[in-house]
C-alpha positions as CSV (number, residue, x, y, z in Angstrom):
1,M,10.7,37.8,43.9
2,T,12.2,34.5,43.3
3,E,10.7,32.0,46.0
4,P,7.5,30.5,44.6
5,T,5.3,31.4,47.3
6,F,4.4,34.7,49.4
7,Q,2.2,35.4,52.4
8,I,-0.5,38.6,51.8
9,G,-2.6,40.1,54.8
10,L,-5.5,42.5,55.6
11,V,-6.3,44.5,58.6
12,Q,-10.1,44.9,58.7
13,Q,-10.8,47.7,61.6
14,A,-13.4,50.3,62.9
15,C,-12.8,53.6,62.6
16,G,-13.4,56.7,65.0
17,Q,-12.8,60.3,65.2
18,D,-9.2,60.0,67.1
19,R,-6.9,59.6,63.9
20,R,-4.0,58.7,66.3
21,A,-5.9,55.8,67.8
22,N,-7.0,54.8,64.5
23,L,-3.4,54.7,63.1
24,D,-2.3,52.6,66.2
25,R,-4.8,49.9,65.4
26,A,-3.9,49.5,62.2
27,I,-0.3,49.6,63.4
28,E,-1.2,46.7,66.1
29,G,-3.0,44.7,63.4
30,I,0.1,45.2,60.7
31,R,2.0,43.6,63.7
32,Q,-0.4,41.1,64.3
33,A,-0.4,39.8,60.4
34,A,3.4,40.1,60.2
35,D,3.9,37.6,63.6
36,R,1.6,35.5,61.5
37,G,3.8,35.3,58.5
38,A,2.2,38.2,56.3
39,Q,4.8,39.9,53.9
40,I,2.2,42.0,52.1
41,I,-0.1,43.4,54.3
42,C,-3.4,45.9,53.0
43,L,-5.0,48.5,55.2
44,Q,-8.4,49.4,54.6
45,E,-9.8,53.0,52.4
46,L,-9.1,56.2,54.3
47,F,-8.1,54.0,57.1
48,A,-6.5,56.9,59.5
49,S,-10.5,58.5,59.9
50,P,-14.0,57.6,59.7
51,Y,-15.4,57.5,56.1
52,F,-15.9,61.4,56.0
53,C,-17.4,61.5,52.6
54,K,-21.0,60.7,53.9
55,A,-21.6,64.4,53.8
56,V,-20.3,67.5,51.6
57,C,-18.5,69.2,54.4
58,D,-14.9,71.8,53.2
59,T,-13.4,71.7,57.0
60,R,-12.9,67.7,56.4
61,F,-10.5,68.9,53.3
62,A,-8.1,69.7,56.8
63,W,-7.6,65.8,57.1
64,A,-5.7,65.6,53.7
65,E,-2.2,65.2,53.8
66,P,0.6,65.0,51.3
67,I,2.6,61.7,50.1
68,P,5.4,61.1,51.8
69,G,3.3,62.9,54.9
70,P,2.5,62.2,58.5
71,T,0.6,58.9,57.9
72,V,3.1,57.3,55.3
73,E,6.4,58.8,57.8
74,A,4.6,56.9,60.7
75,L,4.5,53.5,59.0
76,Q,7.8,53.5,56.8
77,P,9.9,52.6,60.2
78,V,6.9,49.7,60.8
79,A,7.2,48.4,57.5
80,R,11.5,48.6,57.6
81,A,11.6,47.1,61.3
82,L,9.4,44.1,60.1
83,A,10.3,43.8,56.7
84,V,6.9,43.9,55.1
85,V,5.6,45.4,52.3
86,L,2.6,48.2,53.1
87,I,0.0,49.3,51.0
88,V,-1.7,52.4,53.3
89,P,-4.7,54.1,51.7
90,I,-4.4,57.9,52.3
91,F,-6.4,61.4,51.6
92,E,-3.7,63.1,49.7
93,R,-3.4,66.5,49.3
94,R,-1.2,66.8,46.1
95,A,-1.6,70.6,45.5
96,A,-4.0,73.2,46.8
97,G,-7.4,72.2,45.0
98,V,-6.2,68.7,44.2
99,Y,-7.0,65.9,46.5
100,H,-7.0,62.4,45.7
101,N,-8.2,59.0,47.3
102,S,-4.9,57.2,47.5
103,A,-2.9,54.3,48.6
104,A,1.3,54.5,49.1
105,L,2.6,51.5,48.6
106,L,5.9,50.9,51.0
107,D,8.5,48.3,50.1
108,A,9.6,46.2,52.8
109,D,12.4,48.6,53.3
110,G,10.1,51.7,54.2
111,S,11.1,53.2,50.8
112,L,8.4,54.7,49.0
113,A,7.6,52.1,45.7
114,G,4.6,53.8,44.3
115,I,1.6,55.5,44.7
116,Y,-1.7,54.4,43.1
117,R,-4.7,57.2,42.8
118,K,-8.4,56.1,42.5
119,M,-9.8,56.2,39.0
120,H,-13.6,56.0,39.7
121,I,-14.9,58.4,41.8
122,P,-18.6,57.8,42.7
123,D,-21.6,60.1,44.2
124,D,-24.1,58.3,45.8
125,P,-26.5,58.8,48.9
126,L,-23.4,59.2,51.9
127,Y,-21.0,58.4,49.0
128,H,-20.2,62.3,48.5
129,E,-16.6,61.4,47.0
130,K,-16.7,63.7,43.7
131,F,-17.0,66.7,46.2
132,Y,-13.4,65.2,47.5
133,F,-11.5,63.5,44.9
134,T,-10.2,64.3,42.0
135,P,-9.5,61.1,39.7
136,G,-6.6,59.6,38.8
137,S,-4.3,60.4,35.9
138,A,-5.2,58.3,32.9
139,E,-1.5,59.4,31.5
140,G,1.0,56.6,30.8
141,P,1.0,53.4,28.9
142,A,-1.9,51.6,31.1
143,G,-4.0,54.6,31.6
144,G,-3.5,55.4,35.3
145,F,-3.4,51.8,36.2
146,G,-0.3,49.2,37.0
147,A,1.6,47.0,39.2
148,V,4.4,47.7,41.5
149,A,7.3,45.2,42.0
150,T,7.9,44.9,45.6
151,R,10.6,42.5,47.4
152,Y,7.9,39.7,47.5
153,A,5.5,40.0,44.2
154,K,4.2,42.7,42.2
155,V,1.2,44.5,43.5
156,G,-2.0,46.3,42.0
157,V,-4.1,48.4,43.8
158,L,-7.5,49.4,43.2
159,I,-9.6,51.2,45.5
160,C,-13.4,50.6,46.2
161,W,-15.2,51.8,43.6
162,D,-12.8,50.9,41.1
163,Q,-13.7,47.2,42.2
164,W,-16.8,47.2,40.0
165,Y,-15.0,47.8,36.8
166,P,-13.8,44.9,35.1
167,E,-11.5,46.8,32.8
168,A,-9.5,48.3,35.8
169,A,-8.5,44.8,36.8
170,R,-7.7,43.1,33.3
171,I,-5.5,46.4,32.7
172,T,-3.8,45.9,36.4
173,A,-3.4,42.0,35.7
174,L,-2.0,42.6,32.0
175,C,0.5,45.3,33.9
176,G,2.0,41.9,35.8
177,A,-0.1,42.2,38.6
178,E,0.5,38.8,40.9
179,V,-1.9,40.1,43.7
180,M,-4.7,42.6,43.6
181,F,-5.5,44.5,46.5
182,F,-8.7,46.3,47.0
183,P,-8.7,48.6,49.9
184,T,-12.3,49.5,50.4
185,A,-15.2,51.5,52.5
186,I,-18.6,50.0,51.6
187,G,-21.8,49.7,54.0
188,W,-25.0,49.2,54.2
189,H,-27.9,52.1,54.6
190,P,-28.9,50.6,57.7
191,S,-33.1,51.3,56.3
192,E,-32.2,49.0,53.7
193,K,-30.1,46.2,55.2
194,E,-32.7,44.0,55.9
195,A,-34.4,44.0,52.1
196,L,-31.1,44.3,50.4
197,G,-28.2,43.9,52.6
198,G,-27.1,40.1,51.6
199,E,-27.6,40.7,48.0
200,Q,-25.1,43.7,48.2
201,A,-22.7,42.0,50.2
202,D,-22.8,39.2,47.9
203,G,-22.1,41.2,45.0
204,W,-19.6,43.0,46.3
205,E,-17.7,39.4,47.0
206,T,-18.7,37.8,43.7
207,I,-17.3,40.9,41.3
208,Q,-13.8,40.8,42.9
209,R,-13.9,36.7,43.1
210,G,-14.6,37.4,39.2
211,H,-11.5,39.4,38.6
212,A,-9.5,36.8,40.0
213,I,-10.6,34.4,37.7
214,A,-10.5,36.0,34.6
215,N,-7.4,37.3,35.2
216,G,-5.5,34.4,36.6
217,L,-4.3,36.2,40.4
218,Y,-4.8,36.5,44.0
219,V,-7.3,38.9,45.1
220,G,-7.3,40.5,48.8
221,A,-10.4,42.9,49.6
222,V,-10.4,44.9,52.8
223,N,-13.6,46.6,54.0
224,R,-14.0,48.4,57.4
225,V,-16.9,47.4,60.0
226,G,-18.7,49.5,62.5
227,H,-21.5,51.6,62.4
228,E,-20.1,55.4,61.4
229,P,-22.9,58.2,62.5
230,E,-23.6,61.2,60.3
231,P,-25.6,64.1,61.5
232,G,-29.1,64.5,59.5
233,T,-29.0,60.5,58.4
234,D,-28.9,57.2,59.8
235,G,-25.1,56.6,58.9
236,I,-23.6,53.6,57.2
237,E,-22.9,50.3,58.7
238,F,-19.7,48.9,57.0
239,F,-20.1,45.4,56.5
240,G,-16.4,44.0,57.0
241,R,-16.3,40.8,55.0
242,S,-12.9,41.3,54.1
243,F,-11.8,38.2,51.9
244,I,-8.5,36.8,50.1
245,C,-9.0,34.3,47.2
246,D,-6.8,32.3,44.8
247,P,-7.0,32.2,41.0
248,F,-9.5,30.2,40.7
249,G,-11.8,32.3,42.9
250,R,-11.3,30.1,46.0
251,V,-11.7,31.6,49.2
252,L,-8.8,31.2,51.4
253,A,-9.6,33.5,54.3
254,R,-12.9,35.8,55.1
255,A,-13.7,38.1,57.8
256,S,-17.0,38.4,59.6
257,S,-19.3,41.2,59.2
258,D,-19.1,43.0,62.8
259,S,-15.8,42.3,64.1
260,P,-12.3,43.8,63.3
261,E,-10.0,40.9,62.1
262,V,-6.5,40.2,60.9
263,L,-6.5,37.9,57.7
264,V,-3.5,36.1,56.2
265,A,-3.2,33.6,53.6
266,A,-0.5,31.8,51.2
267,C,-0.3,32.8,47.5
268,D,1.6,30.5,45.3
269,R,2.9,31.6,41.5
270,R,2.8,28.3,40.8
271,R,-1.2,28.6,41.0
272,I,-1.1,31.6,38.7
273,E,0.7,29.7,36.5
274,Q,-1.4,26.7,36.4
275,V,-4.6,27.9,36.4
276,R,-3.9,30.3,33.4
277,Q,-2.8,27.4,31.4
278,N,-5.9,25.6,32.1
279,W,-8.1,28.6,31.8
280,P,-6.5,30.8,28.8
281,F,-8.6,33.7,29.4
282,L,-5.3,36.2,28.3
283,R,-4.3,34.0,25.4
284,D,-7.9,33.9,23.9
285,R,-8.4,37.5,24.5
286,R,-9.5,39.0,20.9
287,I,-7.5,42.3,21.4
288,D,-8.1,43.5,17.5
289,A,-12.0,43.1,18.5
290,Y,-12.0,45.5,21.5
291,G,-11.8,48.8,20.1
292,P,-15.8,49.7,20.8
293,I,-14.9,49.6,24.5
294,T,-13.5,52.9,24.8
295,R,-17.0,54.7,24.1
296,R,-19.4,55.8,26.4
297,W,-22.3,53.8,24.7
298,I,-22.7,51.9,21.2
299,D,-25.8,53.5,19.4
300,P,-27.8,51.1,17.5
301,T,-26.9,51.2,13.6
302,P,-29.4,53.0,11.5
């Protein structure tokens, strides 16, 4: 991690029922990103399958796997051969009855460098994640968040619903992350797209660019594309728009809303230092005054 610059890549893809085909497409995207110079490459949330949380269905637990398990073991030689760091989102079976929405971090030698388990678990129409996933553990000095030192950079990972919480981004930054990845599966309910679709997608991008600005680091947000049906509903149309931005919030690369794409952008540690010098948000934090943030709500004083 001595070079001033490093390159990151995102693989935006559509997913079908054939898990092997999904994995093969991801590997092809990884190879394309590596050919373009990417050294750290992130796949989208639950990339190996359709987004299965659209319905409550206990047979879908059969898709869960341990870490390491078949998907990680298939990608370890890819990381090693290409000398790239991979962020590999997984439906993790940690134990009988304990399942997580996780991301395995593979270092450039193929070794397992770390595991992040999604901390914030949503429960919304067609996003029934509380049925499937146990939240990540809040144990440890960073409360379940953190950053992992890899060959090329110190990497933080937050998954989808985590992206809306400034507390999660701040703690990840305070752990030393130079780049923060947000593997995601977010889309439109087709009936809402015309009236609300633009604002929903803009809000999604804005909050993550805000994390880059507030914390002075690079952000890579990778989403899936395509309409995924679910019997009895109109399914979800995933809106893509994966992007990479710098510590000033400037978008360096952005994908379309409807096509598989691979994004690559350069990150410069000197840019992190420069932005933090001129926007010294970390310096001016009033850590002595933030105790109330740990409360669910602050009732007015009688």
